[in-house]
C-alpha positions, 0 to 999 in steps of 0.5 A, spaced: 833 884 721 837 881 727 833 875 730 838 873 735 836 872 742 840 870 748 839 863 752 842 860 758 844 853 757 846 849 763 852 844 761 855 840 767 851 844 772 854 851 770 850 856 766 852 858 759 849 864 756 849 864 748 846 868 743 842 864 737 837 865 732 830 863 734 830 857 729 836 854 732 834 854 740 831 847 739 838 845 736 842 848 742 838 846 747 838 839 744 846 839 744 846 841 751 842 835 753 846 831 749 853 833 752 850 833 759 847 825 758 854 824 755 858 827 761 853 823 766 854 816 762 862 817 762 862 820 769 859 813 771 863 809 767 870 812 769 868 815 776 874 815 781 878 813 775 879 820 771 878 827 773 872 831 770 877 835 765 878 828 762 871 826 762 869 832 758 875 831 753 872 824 752 865 827 751 868 832 746 871 826 742 865 822 742 861 827 739 866 829 734 867 822 732 859 822 731 859 828 727 865 825 722 861 819 721 855 823 719 860 827 714 863 821 711 856 818 710 854 825 706 860 824 702 858 817 699 854 821 694 849 817 690 853 817 683 859 814 687 854 808 690 852 807 683 859 807 680 861 802 686 854 798 684 856 798 676 864 796 678 861 790 682 857 788 676 862 788 671 867 784 676 861 779 676 861 779 669 868 778 667 869 773 672 863 769 669 866 770 662 873 767 664 869 761 667 866 760 660 
């Protein structure tokens, strides 16, 4: 069953049609709001200094870097963190033993 339907997203004052699943609609609308908020934020900060295309690229870079940070955090698995803890404990033990 195809549960996709068409929604309209307004980004930077322009309407964009998008087909999405019903359970993804909230995410797409939140994403459009985030983009609009960032466009306003960067637009106010760099008003008269850079053009709209440059502001759009700054927003894309900002959002993409946030995504990359989240991916990096997900890559730090619990096993990796546990190994780091054990390694630090081992280093402390070796340091204490070398003082004795």
